[in-house]
C-alpha positions as CSV (number, residue, x, y, z in Angstrom):
1,M,260.1,70.4,184.7
2,D,263.9,70.5,184.2
3,T,265.6,68.3,186.7
4,E,268.5,66.9,184.5
5,I,271.3,68.9,186.2
6,F,270.3,67.5,189.6
7,E,270.2,63.9,188.3
8,T,273.4,64.0,186.3
9,T,275.6,66.2,188.5
10,E,274.4,66.0,192.1
11,S,275.4,63.0,194.3
12,Q,273.0,60.1,194.6
13,V,273.1,60.6,198.4
14,R,270.3,63.2,198.0
15,S,267.0,62.0,199.6
16,Y,264.3,64.6,200.2
17,C,264.1,65.5,196.5
18,R,263.3,61.8,195.8
19,S,260.3,61.9,198.1
20,W,259.2,65.2,196.7
21,P,260.2,65.2,193.0
22,T,259.4,68.8,192.1
23,V,261.3,72.0,191.9
24,F,260.2,74.4,194.6
25,T,260.4,78.1,193.7
26,G,258.8,80.0,196.6
27,A,257.5,79.8,200.1
28,S,255.6,81.9,202.5
29,G,254.5,80.9,206.0
30,S,253.5,77.3,205.8
31,I,252.8,77.2,202.0
32,M,255.5,76.1,199.5
33,T,255.0,76.5,195.7
34,D,256.7,74.7,192.8
35,E,257.5,75.6,189.2
36,Q,254.1,74.4,188.1
37,G,252.4,76.7,190.5
38,K,251.2,73.9,192.7
39,E,250.9,74.7,196.4
40,Y,251.9,72.4,199.2
41,I,251.0,72.7,202.9
42,D,254.4,72.3,204.7
43,F,254.2,69.9,207.6
44,F,258.0,69.4,207.5
45,A,259.3,72.9,208.3
46,G,262.8,72.3,207.0
47,A,263.3,69.3,209.3
48,G,262.5,71.5,212.2
49,A,264.7,74.4,211.1
50,L,261.7,76.7,210.2
51,N,259.7,76.8,213.5
52,Y,258.5,80.3,212.5
53,G,257.6,79.4,208.9
54,H,259.1,80.4,205.6
55,N,260.2,84.0,205.1
56,N,258.6,85.2,208.3
57,P,258.0,88.9,207.7
58,K,258.8,89.9,211.3
59,L,262.2,88.4,210.9
60,R,262.8,89.2,207.2
61,S,262.4,93.0,207.7
62,E,265.1,93.1,210.3
63,L,267.4,90.9,208.2
64,I,267.0,93.2,205.2
65,D,267.7,96.3,207.3
66,Y,270.8,94.7,208.6
67,L,272.1,93.6,205.2
68,T,271.5,97.0,203.6
69,S,273.4,98.7,206.5
70,D,276.7,97.0,205.6
71,G,276.8,95.3,208.9
72,L,279.3,92.4,209.3
73,V,278.1,89.2,207.8
74,H,281.1,87.0,208.7
75,S,283.1,87.6,211.9
76,L,284.4,84.3,213.3
77,D,284.3,84.9,217.1
78,M,284.9,88.7,216.9
79,M,282.6,91.0,218.9
80,T,279.8,92.6,216.9
81,P,276.7,94.5,217.8
82,A,274.6,91.7,216.3
83,K,276.2,89.1,218.5
84,R,276.0,91.4,221.6
85,E,272.2,91.8,221.0
86,F,271.6,88.1,220.6
87,L,273.6,87.2,223.8
88,Q,271.8,89.9,225.8
89,T,268.4,88.9,224.5
90,F,268.9,85.1,224.9
91,K,270.1,85.6,228.4
92,E,267.3,88.0,229.4
93,L,264.4,86.2,227.7
94,I,265.4,82.5,227.7
95,L,268.0,81.7,230.4
96,E,267.2,84.0,233.3
97,P,263.4,83.4,233.4
98,R,264.1,79.6,233.5
99,N,266.9,80.0,236.2
100,L,269.4,78.5,233.8
101,D,273.0,79.6,234.3
102,Y,274.9,78.6,231.1
103,K,277.9,79.8,229.2
104,I,277.2,80.0,225.5
105,L,279.6,78.7,222.9
106,F,279.1,79.3,219.2
107,P,280.4,76.2,217.5
108,G,280.2,75.5,213.8
109,P,276.7,76.4,212.5
110,T,275.0,73.0,212.4
111,G,273.4,70.5,214.7
112,T,276.2,68.0,214.4
113,N,278.7,70.7,215.2
114,T,277.1,71.4,218.6
115,V,276.9,67.7,219.4
116,E,280.6,67.2,218.5
117,T,281.4,70.2,220.8
118,A,279.4,68.7,223.6
119,L,281.1,65.3,223.3
120,K,284.6,66.9,223.1
121,L,283.9,69.2,226.1
122,A,282.6,66.3,228.2
123,R,285.7,64.2,227.5
124,K,288.0,67.2,228.3
125,V,286.3,68.0,231.5
126,T,286.1,64.5,232.9
127,G,289.2,62.9,231.4
128,R,287.1,60.0,230.4
129,Q,286.5,58.8,226.8
130,H,283.3,56.7,226.8
131,I,279.9,58.2,226.0
132,L,276.6,56.5,226.5
133,S,273.6,57.2,224.2
134,F,270.3,55.5,223.6
135,T,268.7,52.9,221.4
136,N,267.3,54.6,218.2
137,A,269.0,57.9,219.0
138,F,270.1,60.3,216.2
139,H,272.6,63.0,216.9
140,G,274.2,63.9,213.6
141,M,276.3,62.6,210.6
142,T,279.9,63.4,211.5
143,L,282.0,60.7,213.0
144,G,281.6,61.7,216.7
145,S,277.9,62.4,216.4
146,L,277.4,59.2,214.4
147,S,279.2,57.2,217.1
148,V,276.3,58.0,219.5
149,T,273.6,57.5,216.8
150,G,271.7,54.2,216.7
151,N,270.5,54.0,213.1
152,S,272.4,51.2,211.4
153,M,272.0,52.6,207.9
154,K,273.4,56.0,208.9
155,R,276.2,54.4,210.9
156,Q,277.3,52.3,207.9
157,G,278.0,55.5,206.0
158,A,281.0,56.1,208.3
159,G,283.1,53.5,206.5
160,M,285.0,52.8,209.7
161,P,284.4,51.5,213.3
162,L,282.6,54.0,215.5
163,T,284.1,53.6,218.9
164,N,284.1,55.1,222.5
165,S,280.3,54.8,222.7
166,S,277.7,52.3,223.9
167,K,273.9,52.2,223.6
168,I,271.5,51.8,226.5
169,P,267.7,51.3,226.4
170,Y,265.6,54.4,225.8
171,D,262.4,54.9,227.8
172,D,259.8,52.2,227.0
173,Y,262.3,50.2,225.0
174,F,261.1,47.1,226.8
175,D,257.6,46.9,228.1
176,G,257.2,50.2,229.8
177,E,257.6,48.7,233.3
178,T,261.3,47.5,233.2
179,P,263.4,49.8,235.4
180,D,265.7,50.9,232.6
181,F,268.5,52.1,234.8
182,L,268.8,49.1,237.1
183,W,271.6,47.5,235.1
184,L,273.5,50.7,234.6
185,E,273.2,51.7,238.3
186,R,274.5,48.2,239.3
187,V,277.5,48.1,237.0
188,L,278.5,51.7,237.8
189,E,278.6,50.8,241.5
190,D,280.4,47.5,241.0
191,S,284.2,47.9,240.7
192,G,284.4,44.4,239.2
193,S,281.8,45.0,236.5
194,G,284.5,45.9,233.9
195,V,282.3,48.8,232.8
196,D,284.2,52.1,232.8
197,K,282.4,55.2,234.1
198,P,281.4,57.3,231.0
199,A,282.2,61.0,230.5
200,A,278.6,61.7,229.6
201,I,275.2,60.4,228.7
202,I,273.5,62.1,225.7
203,V,269.8,62.0,225.2
204,E,266.9,63.4,223.1
205,T,263.7,64.0,225.1
206,V,261.9,63.2,221.9
207,Q,263.6,61.0,219.3
208,G,263.0,63.0,216.2
209,E,264.6,60.6,213.7
210,G,264.3,57.4,215.7
211,G,260.5,56.9,215.7
212,L,259.2,59.8,217.8
213,S,259.5,58.1,221.1
214,A,259.0,60.6,223.9
215,A,260.7,60.1,227.2
216,R,258.4,60.4,230.3
217,A,259.2,63.2,232.7
218,E,259.8,60.7,235.5
219,W,262.3,58.8,233.3
220,L,264.2,62.0,232.5
221,Q,264.2,62.9,236.2
222,E,265.7,59.4,237.1
223,L,268.3,59.8,234.4
224,R,269.3,63.2,235.9
225,R,269.5,61.7,239.4
226,L,271.7,58.8,238.2
227,T,274.1,61.0,236.3
228,S,274.4,63.5,239.2
229,H,274.9,60.7,241.7
230,H,277.7,59.1,239.6
231,D,279.4,62.4,238.5
232,I,278.4,61.8,234.8
233,L,277.6,64.8,232.6
234,L,274.1,64.9,231.2
235,I,273.9,66.2,227.6
236,V,270.4,67.0,226.2
237,D,270.4,67.2,222.4
238,D,267.7,69.8,221.8
239,V,268.6,70.4,218.1
240,Q,265.2,69.3,216.7
241,A,263.0,69.2,219.8
242,G,264.0,72.7,221.1
243,C,263.2,76.3,220.4
244,G,259.5,75.7,221.3
245,R,258.7,72.6,219.2
246,T,257.4,70.6,222.1
247,G,255.5,73.5,223.6
248,T,258.2,75.1,225.8
249,F,261.4,76.7,224.6
250,F,263.6,73.8,225.8
251,S,262.1,70.3,225.6
252,F,263.4,69.4,229.0
253,E,261.5,72.1,230.9
254,E,258.4,69.8,231.4
255,A,260.6,67.4,233.4
256,G,262.0,70.1,235.6
257,I,265.6,69.0,235.0
258,T,268.8,71.0,234.4
259,P,271.2,69.3,232.0
260,D,274.9,70.0,232.3
261,I,275.2,70.6,228.5
262,V,272.5,71.5,225.9
263,C,272.8,71.3,222.2
264,V,270.8,73.8,220.2
265,S,270.6,74.4,216.4
266,K,268.0,74.2,213.6
267,S,265.4,76.9,214.6
268,I,267.6,79.0,216.8
269,S,268.2,81.4,214.0
270,G,264.5,81.6,213.4
271,Y,264.9,82.0,209.6
272,G,266.5,78.8,208.5
273,M,270.0,80.2,208.4
274,P,272.9,78.1,209.8
275,M,273.4,78.7,213.6
276,A,274.1,76.6,216.6
277,L,274.7,77.0,220.3
278,T,276.4,74.8,222.9
279,L,275.2,75.7,226.4
280,F,277.0,74.5,229.5
281,K,277.4,75.1,233.1
282,P,280.0,77.8,234.0
283,E,282.3,75.3,235.8
284,L,282.6,73.3,232.6
285,D,284.1,76.3,230.7
286,V,287.7,74.8,230.7
287,W,288.6,75.7,227.1
288,T,291.8,77.7,226.5
289,P,291.4,80.4,223.8
290,G,291.2,78.9,220.3
291,E,291.1,75.4,221.6
292,H,287.7,74.9,219.9
293,N,286.8,77.1,217.0
294,G,285.1,77.2,213.5
295,T,285.2,79.6,210.6
296,F,281.4,80.1,210.4
297,R,280.6,80.5,214.0
298,G,280.0,84.2,213.6
299,N,277.0,84.3,211.3
300,N,275.7,87.8,212.0
301,P,272.6,87.6,209.8
302,A,271.6,84.6,211.9
303,F,272.2,86.5,215.1
304,V,269.9,89.2,213.8
305,T,267.0,86.9,212.9
306,A,267.5,84.9,216.1
307,T,267.2,88.0,218.2
308,A,264.1,89.1,216.3
309,A,262.5,85.7,216.8
310,L,263.2,85.8,220.6
311,R,261.8,89.3,220.9
312,H,258.7,88.7,218.8
313,Y,257.7,85.3,220.2
314,W,259.4,84.8,223.6
315,S,259.5,88.2,225.3
316,N,256.5,86.9,227.4
317,D,254.4,83.8,227.5
318,D,251.6,85.1,225.2
319,F,252.8,83.1,222.1
320,E,253.6,80.0,224.1
321,K,250.3,79.9,226.0
322,G,248.3,81.3,223.2
323,H,248.8,80.4,219.5
324,L,251.5,77.7,220.0
325,A,249.3,75.9,222.6
326,Q,246.3,76.1,220.3
327,V,248.3,74.7,217.3
328,I,249.5,71.8,219.5
329,D,246.0,71.0,220.8
330,T,244.6,71.1,217.3
331,L,247.2,68.8,215.8
332,Q,247.2,66.3,218.7
333,D,243.4,66.2,218.7
334,A,243.3,65.4,215.0
335,L,246.0,62.7,215.3
336,M,244.1,61.1,218.1
337,K,240.9,61.0,216.1
338,I,242.7,59.5,213.1
339,A,244.4,56.9,215.3
340,V,241.0,55.9,216.9
341,E,239.6,55.3,213.4
342,V,242.6,53.2,212.1
343,E,243.3,49.9,213.8
344,G,247.0,49.4,214.8
345,T,247.7,53.1,214.8
346,T,249.0,55.2,217.7
347,V,250.1,58.8,218.2
348,K,253.8,59.3,218.9
349,G,256.0,62.2,220.0
350,R,255.1,65.4,221.8
351,G,253.9,68.9,220.9
352,L,254.7,69.7,217.3
353,L,257.3,66.9,217.0
354,T,254.7,64.2,216.6
355,G,253.1,61.7,214.2
356,L,251.3,58.4,213.7
357,Y,252.8,55.0,214.2
358,F,251.4,52.2,212.0
359,E,251.8,48.5,212.8
360,D,252.4,47.9,209.1
361,P,255.7,49.7,208.4
362,E,254.8,50.3,204.8
363,I,251.8,52.5,205.5
364,A,253.6,55.6,206.6
365,S,255.7,55.9,203.4
366,K,252.6,55.3,201.3
367,V,250.7,58.0,203.1
368,A,253.6,60.4,202.7
369,A,253.7,59.7,199.0
370,V,249.9,60.2,198.6
371,G,250.2,63.3,200.7
372,F,252.7,64.8,198.3
373,E,250.4,64.2,195.4
374,N,247.6,65.8,197.3
375,G,249.5,68.9,198.4
376,I,251.0,68.2,201.8
377,L,254.6,67.6,202.8
378,V,255.2,65.0,205.5
379,E,258.2,62.7,206.1
380,T,258.7,59.4,207.9
381,S,260.6,58.4,211.0
382,G,261.8,55.3,212.8
383,P,264.0,52.3,212.1
384,Q,261.6,51.0,209.4
385,D,260.0,54.4,208.5
386,E,257.0,53.1,210.3
387,V,256.0,56.5,211.7
388,L,254.4,59.4,209.8
389,K,256.2,62.4,211.1
390,L,254.6,65.9,211.4
391,M,256.5,69.1,212.2
392,P,254.4,72.1,211.2
393,A,255.6,75.5,211.9
394,M,254.7,76.9,215.3
395,T,253.2,80.0,213.6
396,I,251.1,78.1,211.1
397,E,247.6,79.7,210.7
398,L,245.0,77.5,212.2
399,D,242.9,77.4,209.1
400,V,245.9,76.2,207.1
401,L,246.7,73.6,209.7
402,Q,243.1,72.3,209.7
403,R,243.1,72.2,205.9
404,G,246.3,70.2,205.9
405,L,245.0,67.8,208.6
406,H,241.8,67.1,206.5
407,I,244.1,66.2,203.5
408,L,246.2,64.0,205.8
409,A,243.1,62.2,207.0
410,E,242.0,61.6,203.4
411,C,245.4,60.2,202.6
412,V,245.5,57.9,205.5
413,S,242.0,56.7,204.6
414,E,243.0,56.1,201.0
415,V,246.0,54.0,201.9
416,T,244.5,52.0,204.8
417,K,241.0,51.7,203.2
418,Q,239.5,52.9,206.5
419,D,236.7,55.4,206.7
420,I,237.9,58.5,208.7
421,S,235.5,61.2,209.7
422,L,237.7,64.0,211.0
423,V,235.7,66.8,212.6
424,L,237.7,69.7,214.0
425,P,236.4,72.7,216.0
426,E,236.4,76.0,214.2
427,P,239.6,78.0,214.8
428,A,239.2,80.6,217.4
429,N,241.0,83.2,215.2
430,A,239.5,82.1,211.9
């Protein structure tokens, strides 16, 4: 295996290749293959950018047709048929059925781009500078996004003070009973508190990088009530939790709230190509032409695959209520059974953004390493990497999912020295 060029030429900042030290050459669905021909079941899905699996044939065929037609690839914010079809499809299949009235902005093509756009817009609209975010939050690696991120290691990479942001407790940060917003409500109402009203509060409904804490619906509802009452914009960062990963297209649907601004990226293109959206209420559309832009916001191949993904999987609720729900139930059932067998272990997260928390923070990393040796790809999450994080594709075949879960159980058993008997029902579509 020739890896010298990576080790001698690429920056030492690289990380995933250190956890999975092999050269991957191909991928189909939820199986990745390396140069030695070894196969791996992918429970990582491109950090959530591959919700529909690798090289999904339903999307690939439309992408190939587009590329061979000499359609525009790069177009900045010019009008193209590919963009028109995406906008029409997204509005008809996603926004309108959910009674969401949002303007759509195409920022730069990554998650941190849409977060930066949201923060910038909130400050412009309100005339206020401060942003509140939550303990253990992760919102991106550029300076604005990093300022609302909690992870100290990632923040240290900025090399400068990260200002105009403060952290407040996420759901269940204390004991699960503490009224988390009591302090905030009090200082916002007290003119002598010395606390300036923020422009916005940004939140993840499930903290993907921060340990897979999932906010309760009632907590999100109270957050929405507080922000509305105090004229503070509510931003939901749905970059990793969105596009179906928690079981509904938007992760906030279960709570029945309507954010002022929504950040979407990762799997919105459906095919792993760079694409991002910033959604916001029409009254917030205060930009002047060109006031916010980006060279690669017109990625037409991504528009094509995004439209194909919406039409194939979200034109009705068959996928959401059928295969996706079955994948979620199978995964959650397996994790619960493993957690029961291993003392000090609990299930975290929601839907297909989920995992296992271990009291001993070293276990998760050890299980991930043993998993790689045994042919599954999983990563870790949390301040101490104490959570084993699973993000399989929403389209994963149920027999592949179950095979991977049995391997996972064997790896947990090997590391913890606990006997685990994982019995799963036969897949309905096996």
